[in-house]
N, CA, C, O and the ligand as a Tripos MOL2 file, in Angstrom:
@<TRIPOS>MOLECULE
protein
  297   295    75     0     0
PROTEIN
NO_CHARGES

@<TRIPOS>ATOM
      1 N          28.8880  -14.9830   -0.1840 N.3       1 MET1
      2 CA         27.5910  -15.5280   -0.3420 C.3       1 MET1
      3 C          27.2880  -15.7040   -1.8040 C.2       1 MET1
      4 O          27.5660  -14.7980   -2.5890 O.2       1 MET1
      5 N          26.7610  -16.7610   -2.1900 N.am      2 PRO2
      6 CA         26.3760  -16.9860   -3.6170 C.3       2 PRO2
      7 C          25.1350  -16.1750   -4.0110 C.2       2 PRO2
      8 O          24.2190  -15.9650   -3.2150 O.2       2 PRO2
      9 N          25.1450  -15.7330   -5.2670 N.am      3 VAL3
     10 CA         23.8650  -15.0170   -5.7890 C.3       3 VAL3
     11 C          22.8430  -16.0790   -6.0660 C.2       3 VAL3
     12 O          23.0780  -17.1360   -6.6500 O.2       3 VAL3
     13 N          21.6880  -15.6930   -5.5880 N.am      4 VAL4
     14 CA         20.4810  -16.5050   -5.9450 C.3       4 VAL4
     15 C          19.4600  -15.6860   -6.6090 C.2       4 VAL4
     16 O          19.2490  -14.5250   -6.2580 O.2       4 VAL4
     17 N          18.8000  -16.2850   -7.5960 N.am      5 LYS5
     18 CA         17.6630  -15.6600   -8.3490 C.3       5 LYS5
     19 C          16.5540  -16.4250   -8.3150 C.2       5 LYS5
     20 O          16.6330  -17.6520   -8.2700 O.2       5 LYS5
     21 N          15.3230  -15.7260   -8.3330 N.am      6 ARG6
     22 CA         14.0560  -16.4600   -8.4220 C.3       6 ARG6
     23 C          13.0870  -15.5610   -9.1970 C.2       6 ARG6
     24 O          13.2010  -14.3370   -9.2670 O.2       6 ARG6
     25 N          12.1380  -16.2790   -9.7620 N.am      7 LEU7
     26 CA         11.0920  -15.4280  -10.5090 C.3       7 LEU7
     27 C          10.0760  -14.7970   -9.4460 C.2       7 LEU7
     28 O           9.7290  -15.4250   -8.4460 O.2       7 LEU7
     29 N           9.6770  -13.6540   -9.7040 N.am      8 VAL8
     30 CA          8.7180  -13.0320   -8.8090 C.3       8 VAL8
     31 C           7.6610  -12.3750   -9.7270 C.2       8 VAL8
     32 O           7.9070  -12.1690  -10.9160 O.2       8 VAL8
     33 N           6.4520  -12.0400   -9.1400 N.am      9 ARG9
     34 CA          5.5560  -11.2270   -9.9480 C.3       9 ARG9
     35 C           5.1740  -10.0980   -9.1690 C.2       9 ARG9
     36 O           5.1500  -10.1110   -7.9390 O.2       9 ARG9
     37 N           4.8330   -8.9860   -9.9790 N.am     10 PRO10
     38 CA          4.4500   -7.7760   -9.2300 C.3      10 PRO10
     39 C           3.0030   -7.8000   -8.8100 C.2      10 PRO10
     40 O           2.1620   -8.2860   -9.5670 O.2      10 PRO10
     41 N           2.6570   -7.2710   -7.5800 N.am     11 VAL11
     42 CA          1.2640   -7.1730   -7.2320 C.3      11 VAL11
     43 C           0.9960   -5.7940   -6.8080 C.2      11 VAL11
     44 O           1.8540   -5.2100   -6.1460 O.2      11 VAL11
     45 N          -0.1170   -5.2050   -7.1220 N.am     12 GLU12
     46 CA         -0.5280   -3.9350   -6.7310 C.3      12 GLU12
     47 C          -1.2050   -4.0080   -5.4330 C.2      12 GLU12
     48 O          -2.2110   -4.7100   -5.3360 O.2      12 GLU12
     49 N          -0.7450   -3.3410   -4.4020 N.am     13 VAL13
     50 CA         -1.4850   -3.2630   -3.2110 C.3      13 VAL13
     51 C          -2.2680   -2.0280   -2.9470 C.2      13 VAL13
     52 O          -1.6700   -0.9520   -2.9400 O.2      13 VAL13
     53 N          -3.5290   -2.0770   -2.7330 N.am     14 ASN14
     54 CA         -4.5030   -0.9100   -2.6450 C.3      14 ASN14
     55 C          -5.0780   -1.0550   -1.2860 C.2      14 ASN14
     56 O          -5.1400   -2.1360   -0.7010 O.2      14 ASN14
     57 N          -5.5050    0.1020   -0.7910 N.am     15 TYR15
     58 CA         -6.2310    0.1760    0.4800 C.3      15 TYR15
     59 C          -7.5980    0.8310    0.2120 C.2      15 TYR15
     60 O          -7.6990    1.9710   -0.2430 O.2      15 TYR15
     61 N          -8.6900    0.0070    0.5350 N.am     16 ILE16
     62 CA         -9.9140    0.4730    0.2820 C.3      16 ILE16
     63 C         -10.4800    1.2980    1.4000 C.2      16 ILE16
     64 O         -10.3610    0.9160    2.5650 O.2      16 ILE16
     65 N         -11.1150    2.4550    1.0780 N.am     17 CYS17
     66 CA        -11.4600    3.5290    1.9140 C.3      17 CYS17
     67 C         -12.3340    3.1100    3.0380 C.2      17 CYS17
     68 O         -13.3990    2.5160    2.8720 O.2      17 CYS17
     69 N         -11.7810    3.4830    4.3250 N.am     18 ASP18
     70 CA        -12.7650    3.1680    5.5540 C.3      18 ASP18
     71 C         -13.9940    3.9080    5.5880 C.2      18 ASP18
     72 O         -14.9130    3.5860    6.3400 O.2      18 ASP18
     73 N         -14.0570    5.0400    4.6810 N.am     19 GLY19
     74 CA        -15.2030    5.9650    4.8360 C.3      19 GLY19
     75 C         -16.3910    5.5360    3.9430 C.2      19 GLY19
     76 O         -17.5500    5.6040    4.3530 O.2      19 GLY19
     77 N         -16.0700    5.0970    2.7210 N.am     20 CYS20
     78 CA        -17.1810    4.7340    1.7200 C.3      20 CYS20
     79 C         -17.0180    3.1740    1.2290 C.2      20 CYS20
     80 O         -17.8310    2.6250    0.4850 O.2      20 CYS20
     81 N         -15.9630    2.6120    1.7030 N.am     21 SER21
     82 CA        -15.7660    1.1620    1.4130 C.3      21 SER21
     83 C         -15.7220    0.9600   -0.0890 C.2      21 SER21
     84 O         -15.8310   -0.1930   -0.5060 O.2      21 SER21
     85 N         -15.5820    1.9020   -0.8930 N.am     22 GLN22
     86 CA        -15.5990    1.8920   -2.4180 C.3      22 GLN22
     87 C         -14.3780    2.3140   -3.0440 C.2      22 GLN22
     88 O         -13.7600    1.6090   -3.8420 O.2      22 GLN22
     89 N         -14.0030    3.5500   -2.6550 N.am     23 GLY23
     90 CA        -12.7570    4.1450   -3.2490 C.3      23 GLY23
     91 C         -11.4340    3.6270   -2.7790 C.2      23 GLY23
     92 O         -11.3710    3.0240   -1.7080 O.2      23 GLY23
     93 N         -10.4290    3.8160   -3.4790 N.am     24 MET24
     94 CA         -9.1130    3.3620   -3.1600 C.3      24 MET24
     95 C          -8.4340    4.6470   -2.7150 C.2      24 MET24
     96 O          -8.6020    5.7280   -3.2800 O.2      24 MET24
     97 N          -7.5930    4.4300   -1.5750 N.am     25 LEU25
     98 CA         -6.8580    5.5500   -1.1650 C.3      25 LEU25
     99 C          -5.6600    5.9390   -1.9720 C.2      25 LEU25
    100 O          -5.0250    5.0330   -2.5120 O.2      25 LEU25
    101 N          -5.3050    7.0910   -2.1070 N.am     26 GLU26
    102 CA         -4.1280    7.4420   -2.8850 C.3      26 GLU26
    103 C          -3.2840    8.4600   -2.0010 C.2      26 GLU26
    104 O          -3.8320    9.3820   -1.3970 O.2      26 GLU26
    105 N          -1.9960    8.2460   -1.9670 N.am     27 HIS27
    106 CA         -1.1740    9.0960   -1.1560 C.3      27 HIS27
    107 C          -1.1970   10.5410   -1.5920 C.2      27 HIS27
    108 O          -1.2470   10.8240   -2.7890 O.2      27 HIS27
    109 N          -1.1630   11.4320   -0.6770 N.am     28 ALA28
    110 CA         -1.3450   12.9160   -1.0490 C.3      28 ALA28
    111 C          -0.0470   13.5000   -0.3100 C.2      28 ALA28
    112 O           0.1740   13.3370    0.8900 O.2      28 ALA28
    113 N           0.7140   14.1470   -1.1240 N.am     29 GLY29
    114 CA          1.8760   14.9160   -0.6720 C.3      29 GLY29
    115 C           3.0230   14.0730   -0.2390 C.2      29 GLY29
    116 O           3.1050   12.9020   -0.6120 O.2      29 GLY29
    117 N           3.8810   14.6040    0.5070 N.am     30 GLU30
    118 CA          5.1390   13.6820    0.7850 C.3      30 GLU30
    119 C           4.9350   13.1010    2.1410 C.2      30 GLU30
    120 O           4.1390   13.5940    2.9390 O.2      30 GLU30
    121 N           5.6790   12.0200    2.4030 N.am     31 MET31
    122 CA          5.7950   11.4390    3.6500 C.3      31 MET31
    123 C           6.6390   12.2450    4.6250 C.2      31 MET31
    124 O           7.7170   12.6600    4.1990 O.2      31 MET31
    125 N           6.2910   12.5210    5.8760 N.am     32 ASP32
    126 CA          7.0460   13.1420    6.7280 C.3      32 ASP32
    127 C           8.2760   12.3210    7.1800 C.2      32 ASP32
    128 O           8.1280   11.2040    7.6760 O.2      32 ASP32
    129 N           9.5230   12.8990    6.9980 N.am     33 ALA33
    130 CA         10.6480   12.1510    7.1700 C.3      33 ALA33
    131 C          10.9720   11.8220    8.6250 C.2      33 ALA33
    132 O          11.7220   10.8960    8.9340 O.2      33 ALA33
    133 N          10.3970   12.5870    9.4600 N.am     34 GLN34
    134 CA         10.6270   12.3000   10.9680 C.3      34 GLN34
    135 C           9.6200   11.3060   11.5310 C.2      34 GLN34
    136 O          10.0460   10.3830   12.2240 O.2      34 GLN34
    137 N           8.3980   11.4150   11.3010 N.am     35 SER35
    138 CA          7.2740   10.6730   11.9300 C.3      35 SER35
    139 C           6.9070    9.4780   10.9150 C.2      35 SER35
    140 O           6.4440    8.4310   11.3670 O.2      35 SER35
    141 N           7.1050    9.6380    9.6500 N.am     36 GLY36
    142 CA          6.6240    8.6990    8.6970 C.3      36 GLY36
    143 C           5.2910    8.7450    8.3060 C.2      36 GLY36
    144 O           4.7650    7.8840    7.6000 O.2      36 GLY36
    145 N           4.6540    9.8730    8.8130 N.am     37 ALA37
    146 CA          3.1560   10.1350    8.4910 C.3      37 ALA37
    147 C           3.0230   10.3670    7.1240 C.2      37 ALA37
    148 O           3.7470   11.1890    6.5620 O.2      37 ALA37
    149 N           2.0890    9.6670    6.4730 N.am     38 GLN38
    150 CA          1.7350    9.8650    5.0510 C.3      38 GLN38
    151 C           0.2180    9.9680    4.9460 C.2      38 GLN38
    152 O          -0.5320    9.0370    5.2400 O.2      38 GLN38
    153 N          -0.1950   11.1940    4.4940 N.am     39 GLU39
    154 CA         -1.5940   11.3680    4.3530 C.3      39 GLU39
    155 C          -2.0320   10.6090    3.0150 C.2      39 GLU39
    156 O          -1.2940   10.4430    2.0430 O.2      39 GLU39
    157 N          -3.2980   10.1950    3.1240 N.am     40 HIS40
    158 CA         -3.8460    9.6190    1.8640 C.3      40 HIS40
    159 C          -5.2740   10.2400    1.9100 C.2      40 HIS40
    160 O          -5.8200   10.7000    2.9130 O.2      40 HIS40
    161 N          -5.7900   10.1720    0.6340 N.am     41 ARG41
    162 CA         -7.2110   10.6210    0.3210 C.3      41 ARG41
    163 C          -8.0010    9.6340   -0.5540 C.2      41 ARG41
    164 O          -7.4480    8.9510   -1.4170 O.2      41 ARG41
    165 N          -9.1860    9.5930   -0.3190 N.am     42 CYS42
    166 CA        -10.0570    8.7180   -1.0400 C.3      42 CYS42
    167 C         -10.4240    9.3210   -2.4110 C.2      42 CYS42
    168 O         -10.9100   10.4510   -2.4440 O.2      42 CYS42
    169 N         -10.2180    8.6300   -3.5300 N.am     43 MET43
    170 CA        -10.5680    9.2970   -4.8880 C.3      43 MET43
    171 C         -11.9780    9.5240   -5.0170 C.2      43 MET43
    172 O         -12.3620   10.3410   -5.8540 O.2      43 MET43
    173 N         -12.9060    8.8290   -4.2070 N.am     44 ILE44
    174 CA        -14.2380    8.9780   -4.3710 C.3      44 ILE44
    175 C         -14.8830    9.9470   -3.3690 C.2      44 ILE44
    176 O         -15.5680   10.8750   -3.7990 O.2      44 ILE44
    177 N         -14.7140    9.7900   -2.1840 N.am     45 CYS45
    178 CA        -15.3860   10.5740   -1.1730 C.3      45 CYS45
    179 C         -14.4870   11.5540   -0.3830 C.2      45 CYS45
    180 O         -14.9140   12.2220    0.5580 O.2      45 CYS45
    181 N         -13.2460   11.5930   -0.8180 N.am     46 ASP46
    182 CA        -12.3600   12.4920   -0.2350 C.3      46 ASP46
    183 C         -11.9720   12.3310    1.2710 C.2      46 ASP46
    184 O         -11.4040   13.2200    1.9060 O.2      46 ASP46
    185 N         -12.3320   11.1150    1.7860 N.am     47 HIS47
    186 CA        -11.8400   10.8400    3.0900 C.3      47 HIS47
    187 C         -10.4760   10.8070    3.3000 C.2      47 HIS47
    188 O          -9.7260   10.2140    2.5250 O.2      47 HIS47
    189 N         -10.0530   11.4490    4.3750 N.am     48 ARG48
    190 CA         -8.5470   11.5090    4.6010 C.3      48 ARG48
    191 C          -8.1670   10.4730    5.5980 C.2      48 ARG48
    192 O          -8.9170   10.2570    6.5500 O.2      48 ARG48
    193 N          -6.9890    9.7780    5.4370 N.am     49 GLN49
    194 CA         -6.5220    8.8910    6.3240 C.3      49 GLN49
    195 C          -4.9550    8.9340    6.3280 C.2      49 GLN49
    196 O          -4.3480    9.0280    5.2610 O.2      49 GLN49
    197 N          -4.3310    8.8690    7.4780 N.am     50 THR50
    198 CA         -2.9200    8.8840    7.6480 C.3      50 THR50
    199 C          -2.3750    7.6330    7.9240 C.2      50 THR50
    200 O          -2.9140    7.0100    8.8390 O.2      50 THR50
    201 N          -1.3000    7.0450    7.2680 N.am     51 PHE51
    202 CA         -0.5260    5.9090    7.6140 C.3      51 PHE51
    203 C           0.8880    6.2920    7.8920 C.2      51 PHE51
    204 O           1.4000    7.3280    7.4670 O.2      51 PHE51
    205 N           1.5320    5.3460    8.6750 N.am     52 PHE52
    206 CA          2.8820    5.6520    9.1240 C.3      52 PHE52
    207 C           3.7910    4.7160    8.4840 C.2      52 PHE52
    208 O           3.6500    3.5070    8.6630 O.2      52 PHE52
    209 N           4.7680    5.2180    7.7090 N.am     53 TRP53
    210 CA          5.7410    4.4490    6.8280 C.3      53 TRP53
    211 C           4.9900    3.5340    5.9290 C.2      53 TRP53
    212 O           5.4770    2.4160    5.7570 O.2      53 TRP53
    213 N           3.8860    3.8370    5.3360 N.am     54 GLU54
    214 CA          3.1650    3.1250    4.4210 C.3      54 GLU54
    215 C           2.6360    3.9650    3.3640 C.2      54 GLU54
    216 O           2.2810    5.1160    3.6200 O.2      54 GLU54
    217 N           2.5580    3.4850    2.2090 N.am     55 ARG55
    218 CA          1.8670    4.2210    1.0510 C.3      55 ARG55
    219 C           1.1420    3.3490    0.2480 C.2      55 ARG55
    220 O           1.5560    2.2280   -0.0450 O.2      55 ARG55
    221 N          -0.0250    3.8530   -0.1590 N.am     56 TYR56
    222 CA         -0.9440    3.2020   -1.0840 C.3      56 TYR56
    223 C          -1.1900    4.0290   -2.2870 C.2      56 TYR56
    224 O          -1.1930    5.2480   -2.1170 O.2      56 TYR56
    225 N          -1.3990    3.5580   -3.4880 N.am     57 PRO57
    226 CA         -1.1500    2.1920   -3.8270 C.3      57 PRO57
    227 C           0.3320    1.9440   -3.9150 C.2      57 PRO57
    228 O           1.1050    2.8940   -4.0400 O.2      57 PRO57
    229 N           0.7110    0.8240   -3.8600 N.am     58 ARG58
    230 CA          2.1600    0.4070   -3.9840 C.3      58 ARG58
    231 C           2.2380   -0.8970   -4.6570 C.2      58 ARG58
    232 O           1.2710   -1.6590   -4.6640 O.2      58 ARG58
    233 N           3.4850   -1.2110   -5.2890 N.am     59 ILE59
    234 CA          3.7570   -2.5650   -5.9450 C.3      59 ILE59
    235 C           4.7250   -3.2970   -4.9400 C.2      59 ILE59
    236 O           5.7130   -2.7850   -4.4130 O.2      59 ILE59
    237 N           4.2740   -4.5730   -4.7680 N.am     60 GLU60
    238 CA          5.0900   -5.3840   -4.0890 C.3      60 GLU60
    239 C           5.3850   -6.6450   -4.9880 C.2      60 GLU60
    240 O           4.6080   -6.9650   -5.8880 O.2      60 GLU60
    241 N           6.5340   -7.3450   -4.7120 N.am     61 HIS61
    242 CA          6.8930   -8.4650   -5.4850 C.3      61 HIS61
    243 C           6.6920   -9.6210   -4.5990 C.2      61 HIS61
    244 O           7.1170   -9.6510   -3.4440 O.2      61 HIS61
    245 N           5.9260  -10.7330   -5.2570 N.am     62 VAL62
    246 CA          5.6500  -12.0020   -4.6260 C.3      62 VAL62
    247 C           6.3810  -13.0770   -5.3960 C.2      62 VAL62
    248 O           6.5170  -12.9340   -6.6110 O.2      62 VAL62
    249 N           6.8250  -14.0600   -4.8280 N.am     63 GLY63
    250 CA          7.2910  -15.3620   -5.4770 C.3      63 GLY63
    251 C           6.2500  -15.9990   -6.3010 C.2      63 GLY63
    252 O           5.1010  -15.9170   -5.8670 O.2      63 GLY63
    253 N           6.4390  -16.6030   -7.3860 N.am     64 LEU64
    254 CA          5.5490  -17.2180   -8.2930 C.3      64 LEU64
    255 C           4.7720  -18.2430   -7.5000 C.2      64 LEU64
    256 O           3.5770  -18.4060   -7.7480 O.2      64 LEU64
    257 N           5.3890  -18.9510   -6.5490 N.am     65 ASP65
    258 CA          4.7830  -19.9480   -5.8240 C.3      65 ASP65
    259 C           4.2790  -19.5240   -4.5620 C.2      65 ASP65
    260 O           3.9790  -20.4460   -3.8020 O.2      65 ASP65
    261 N           4.1020  -18.3120   -4.1270 N.am     66 GLU66
    262 CA          3.6040  -17.6720   -2.9720 C.3      66 GLU66
    263 C           2.1120  -17.3180   -3.2780 C.2      66 GLU66
    264 O           1.7290  -16.8900   -4.3660 O.2      66 GLU66
    265 N           1.3330  -17.5410   -2.2170 N.am     67 ASP67
    266 CA          0.0530  -17.0100   -2.2370 C.3      67 ASP67
    267 C          -0.0740  -15.6520   -1.7670 C.2      67 ASP67
    268 O           0.7380  -15.1840   -0.9690 O.2      67 ASP67
    269 N          -1.1260  -14.9430   -2.2520 N.am     68 LEU68
    270 CA         -1.2290  -13.5460   -1.8900 C.3      68 LEU68
    271 C          -1.9870  -13.5400   -0.5790 C.2      68 LEU68
    272 O          -3.1100  -14.0340   -0.4700 O.2      68 LEU68
    273 N          -1.3040  -12.9400    0.4490 N.am     69 LEU69
    274 CA         -1.9980  -13.0970    1.7530 C.3      69 LEU69
    275 C          -2.6220  -11.7240    1.9930 C.2      69 LEU69
    276 O          -2.1370  -10.6340    1.6880 O.2      69 LEU69
    277 N          -3.7720  -11.9720    2.5900 N.am     70 GLU70
    278 CA         -4.5800  -10.7320    2.9360 C.3      70 GLU70
    279 C          -3.9230  -10.0650    4.1280 C.2      70 GLU70
    280 O          -3.5540  -10.7250    5.0990 O.2      70 GLU70
    281 N          -3.7820   -8.7610    4.0470 N.am     71 GLU71
    282 CA         -3.1940   -8.0240    5.1320 C.3      71 GLU71
    283 C          -4.2140   -7.5690    6.0590 C.2      71 GLU71
    284 O          -5.2950   -7.1660    5.6290 O.2      71 GLU71
    285 N          -3.9500   -7.6040    7.3060 N.am     72 THR72
    286 CA         -5.0470   -6.9540    8.1660 C.3      72 THR72
    287 C          -4.9130   -5.5010    8.2780 C.2      72 THR72
    288 O          -3.7910   -4.9950    8.3080 O.2      72 THR72
    289 N          -5.9840   -4.7920    8.3430 N.am     73 ALA73
    290 CA         -6.0200   -3.3360    8.3810 C.3      73 ALA73
    291 C          -5.1540   -2.8410    9.6410 C.2      73 ALA73
    292 O          -5.2640   -3.4830   10.6860 O.2      73 ALA73
    293 N          -4.3690   -1.8230    9.5950 N.am     74 PRO74
    294 CA         -3.7290   -1.3420   10.6960 C.3      74 PRO74
    295 C          -4.6450   -0.7200   11.6750 C.2      74 PRO74
    296 O          -4.2010   -0.2420   12.7190 O.2      74 PRO74
    297 ZN        -14.0610    6.8330    0.3570 Zn       75 ZN75
@<TRIPOS>BOND
     1     1     2 1
     2     2     3 1
     3     3     4 2
     4     3     5 am
     5     5     6 1
     6     6     7 1
     7     7     8 2
     8     7     9 am
     9     9    10 1
    10    10    11 1
    11    11    12 2
    12    11    13 am
    13    13    14 1
    14    14    15 1
    15    15    16 2
    16    15    17 am
    17    17    18 1
    18    18    19 1
    19    19    20 2
    20    19    21 am
    21    21    22 1
    22    22    23 1
    23    23    24 2
    24    23    25 am
    25    25    26 1
    26    26    27 1
    27    27    28 2
    28    27    29 am
    29    29    30 1
    30    30    31 1
    31    31    32 2
    32    31    33 am
    33    33    34 1
    34    34    35 1
    35    35    36 2
    36    35    37 am
    37    37    38 1
    38    38    39 1
    39    39    40 2
    40    39    41 am
    41    41    42 1
    42    42    43 1
    43    43    44 2
    44    43    45 am
    45    45    46 1
    46    46    47 1
    47    47    48 2
    48    47    49 am
    49    49    50 1
    50    50    51 1
    51    51    52 2
    52    51    53 am
    53    53    54 1
    54    54    55 1
    55    55    56 2
    56    55    57 am
    57    57    58 1
    58    58    59 1
    59    59    60 2
    60    59    61 am
    61    61    62 1
    62    62    63 1
    63    63    64 2
    64    63    65 am
    65    65    66 1
    66    66    67 1
    67    67    68 2
    68    67    69 am
    69    69    70 1
    70    70    71 1
    71    71    72 2
    72    71    73 am
    73    73    74 1
    74    74    75 1
    75    75    76 2
    76    75    77 am
    77    77    78 1
    78    78    79 1
    79    79    80 2
    80    79    81 am
    81    81    82 1
    82    82    83 1
    83    83    84 2
    84    83    85 am
    85    85    86 1
    86    86    87 1
    87    87    88 2
    88    87    89 am
    89    89    90 1
    90    90    91 1
    91    91    92 2
    92    91    93 am
    93    93    94 1
    94    94    95 1
    95    95    96 2
    96    95    97 am
    97    97    98 1
    98    98    99 1
    99    99   100 2
   100    99   101 am
   101   101   102 1
   102   102   103 1
   103   103   104 2
   104   103   105 am
   105   105   106 1
   106   106   107 1
   107   107   108 2
   108   107   109 am
   109   109   110 1
   110   110   111 1
   111   111   112 2
   112   111   113 am
   113   113   114 1
   114   114   115 1
   115   115   116 2
   116   115   117 am
   117   117   118 1
   118   118   119 1
   119   119   120 2
   120   119   121 am
   121   121   122 1
   122   122   123 1
   123   123   124 2
   124   123   125 am
   125   125   126 1
   126   126   127 1
   127   127   128 2
   128   127   129 am
   129   129   130 1
   130   130   131 1
   131   131   132 2
   132   131   133 am
   133   133   134 1
   134   134   135 1
   135   135   136 2
   136   135   137 am
   137   137   138 1
   138   138   139 1
   139   139   140 2
   140   139   141 am
   141   141   142 1
   142   142   143 1
   143   143   144 2
   144   143   145 am
   145   145   146 1
   146   146   147 1
   147   147   148 2
   148   147   149 am
   149   149   150 1
   150   150   151 1
   151   151   152 2
   152   151   153 am
   153   153   154 1
   154   154   155 1
   155   155   156 2
   156   155   157 am
   157   157   158 1
   158   158   159 1
   159   159   160 2
   160   159   161 am
   161   161   162 1
   162   162   163 1
   163   163   164 2
   164   163   165 am
   165   165   166 1
   166   166   167 1
   167   167   168 2
   168   167   169 am
   169   169   170 1
   170   170   171 1
   171   171   172 2
   172   171   173 am
   173   173   174 1
   174   174   175 1
   175   175   176 2
   176   175   177 am
   177   177   178 1
   178   178   179 1
   179   179   180 2
   180   179   181 am
   181   181   182 1
   182   182   183 1
   183   183   184 2
   184   183   185 am
   185   185   186 1
   186   186   187 1
   187   187   188 2
   188   187   189 am
   189   189   190 1
   190   190   191 1
   191   191   192 2
   192   191   193 am
   193   193   194 1
   194   194   195 1
   195   195   196 2
   196   195   197 am
   197   197   198 1
   198   198   199 1
   199   199   200 2
   200   199   201 am
   201   201   202 1
   202   202   203 1
   203   203   204 2
   204   203   205 am
   205   205   206 1
   206   206   207 1
   207   207   208 2
   208   207   209 am
   209   209   210 1
   210   210   211 1
   211   211   212 2
   212   211   213 am
   213   213   214 1
   214   214   215 1
   215   215   216 2
   216   215   217 am
   217   217   218 1
   218   218   219 1
   219   219   220 2
   220   219   221 am
   221   221   222 1
   222   222   223 1
   223   223   224 2
   224   223   225 am
   225   225   226 1
   226   226   227 1
   227   227   228 2
   228   227   229 am
   229   229   230 1
   230   230   231 1
   231   231   232 2
   232   231   233 am
   233   233   234 1
   234   234   235 1
   235   235   236 2
   236   235   237 am
   237   237   238 1
   238   238   239 1
   239   239   240 2
   240   239   241 am
   241   241   242 1
   242   242   243 1
   243   243   244 2
   244   243   245 am
   245   245   246 1
   246   246   247 1
   247   247   248 2
   248   247   249 am
   249   249   250 1
   250   250   251 1
   251   251   252 2
   252   251   253 am
   253   253   254 1
   254   254   255 1
   255   255   256 2
   256   255   257 am
   257   257   258 1
   258   258   259 1
   259   259   260 2
   260   259   261 am
   261   261   262 1
   262   262   263 1
   263   263   264 2
   264   263   265 am
   265   265   266 1
   266   266   267 1
   267   267   268 2
   268   267   269 am
   269   269   270 1
   270   270   271 1
   271   271   272 2
   272   271   273 am
   273   273   274 1
   274   274   275 1
   275   275   276 2
   276   275   277 am
   277   277   278 1
   278   278   279 1
   279   279   280 2
   280   279   281 am
   281   281   282 1
   282   282   283 1
   283   283   284 2
   284   283   285 am
   285   285   286 1
   286   286   287 1
   287   287   288 2
   288   287   289 am
   289   289   290 1
   290   290   291 1
   291   291   292 2
   292   291   293 am
   293   293   294 1
   294   294   295 1
   295   295   296 2
@<TRIPOS>SUBSTRUCTURE
     1 MET1         2 RESIDUE 1 A MET
     2 PRO2         6 RESIDUE 1 A PRO
     3 VAL3        10 RESIDUE 1 A VAL
     4 VAL4        14 RESIDUE 1 A VAL
     5 LYS5        18 RESIDUE 1 A LYS
     6 ARG6        22 RESIDUE 1 A ARG
     7 LEU7        26 RESIDUE 1 A LEU
     8 VAL8        30 RESIDUE 1 A VAL
     9 ARG9        34 RESIDUE 1 A ARG
    10 PRO10       38 RESIDUE 1 A PRO
    11 VAL11       42 RESIDUE 1 A VAL
    12 GLU12       46 RESIDUE 1 A GLU
    13 VAL13       50 RESIDUE 1 A VAL
    14 ASN14       54 RESIDUE 1 A ASN
    15 TYR15       58 RESIDUE 1 A TYR
    16 ILE16       62 RESIDUE 1 A ILE
    17 CYS17       66 RESIDUE 1 A CYS
    18 ASP18       70 RESIDUE 1 A ASP
    19 GLY19       74 RESIDUE 1 A GLY
    20 CYS20       78 RESIDUE 1 A CYS
    21 SER21       82 RESIDUE 1 A SER
    22 GLN22       86 RESIDUE 1 A GLN
    23 GLY23       90 RESIDUE 1 A GLY
    24 MET24       94 RESIDUE 1 A MET
    25 LEU25       98 RESIDUE 1 A LEU
    26 GLU26      102 RESIDUE 1 A GLU
    27 HIS27      106 RESIDUE 1 A HIS
    28 ALA28      110 RESIDUE 1 A ALA
    29 GLY29      114 RESIDUE 1 A GLY
    30 GLU30      118 RESIDUE 1 A GLU
    31 MET31      122 RESIDUE 1 A MET
    32 ASP32      126 RESIDUE 1 A ASP
    33 ALA33      130 RESIDUE 1 A ALA
    34 GLN34      134 RESIDUE 1 A GLN
    35 SER35      138 RESIDUE 1 A SER
    36 GLY36      142 RESIDUE 1 A GLY
    37 ALA37      146 RESIDUE 1 A ALA
    38 GLN38      150 RESIDUE 1 A GLN
    39 GLU39      154 RESIDUE 1 A GLU
    40 HIS40      158 RESIDUE 1 A HIS
    41 ARG41      162 RESIDUE 1 A ARG
    42 CYS42      166 RESIDUE 1 A CYS
    43 MET43      170 RESIDUE 1 A MET
    44 ILE44      174 RESIDUE 1 A ILE
    45 CYS45      178 RESIDUE 1 A CYS
    46 ASP46      182 RESIDUE 1 A ASP
    47 HIS47      186 RESIDUE 1 A HIS
    48 ARG48      190 RESIDUE 1 A ARG
    49 GLN49      194 RESIDUE 1 A GLN
    50 THR50      198 RESIDUE 1 A THR
    51 PHE51      202 RESIDUE 1 A PHE
    52 PHE52      206 RESIDUE 1 A PHE
    53 TRP53      210 RESIDUE 1 A TRP
    54 GLU54      214 RESIDUE 1 A GLU
    55 ARG55      218 RESIDUE 1 A ARG
    56 TYR56      222 RESIDUE 1 A TYR
    57 PRO57      226 RESIDUE 1 A PRO
    58 ARG58      230 RESIDUE 1 A ARG
    59 ILE59      234 RESIDUE 1 A ILE
    60 GLU60      238 RESIDUE 1 A GLU
    61 HIS61      242 RESIDUE 1 A HIS
    62 VAL62      246 RESIDUE 1 A VAL
    63 GLY63      250 RESIDUE 1 A GLY
    64 LEU64      254 RESIDUE 1 A LEU
    65 ASP65      258 RESIDUE 1 A ASP
    66 GLU66      262 RESIDUE 1 A GLU
    67 ASP67      266 RESIDUE 1 A ASP
    68 LEU68      270 RESIDUE 1 A LEU
    69 LEU69      274 RESIDUE 1 A LEU
    70 GLU70      278 RESIDUE 1 A GLU
    71 GLU71      282 RESIDUE 1 A GLU
    72 THR72      286 RESIDUE 1 A THR
    73 ALA73      290 RESIDUE 1 A ALA
    74 PRO74      294 RESIDUE 1 A PRO
    75 ZN75       297 GROUP 0 **** ****
């Protein structure tokens, strides 16, 4: 297979707190290796929320010609 390269840009992906709709969630502690459960907590209101196999904030890379797609909340 030939090597291909393309320019990408980093984007920060954050999750806005479902509790106060203002703060951003930050992962707390380690992801559970078995279940993938990852606890998060809001930096403003301390609301706790668990995601599976997902962490916020995180950096994703998007092609320069790609639009940023809004993700739907899990
Ligand atoms: Zn909050």
